[in-house]
C-alpha positions, 0 to 999 in steps of 0.5 A: 513467558519468553515464549509468549512475548516472542509469539506476540512479537512475531504476530505484531511483526506480521501485522506490520508487514501486512500493513506495509504491503497494503500501503505500498500497493495503495501508493502504487495504485495512486501513482499509476492513476495519476500517471494515467490521468496525466497521459489521457487528455480530454478532447476540447469541447467544440 
């Protein structure tokens, strides 16, 4: 039984790590988009 619970814990940990990496990448993409949008100013309408 301990082998099964250890395996389940490892699988759970792997899923959490993947989810954490995905959230980190998504957050970085959002920050980059916001920084880019704030730097690029639209030309005033004539």
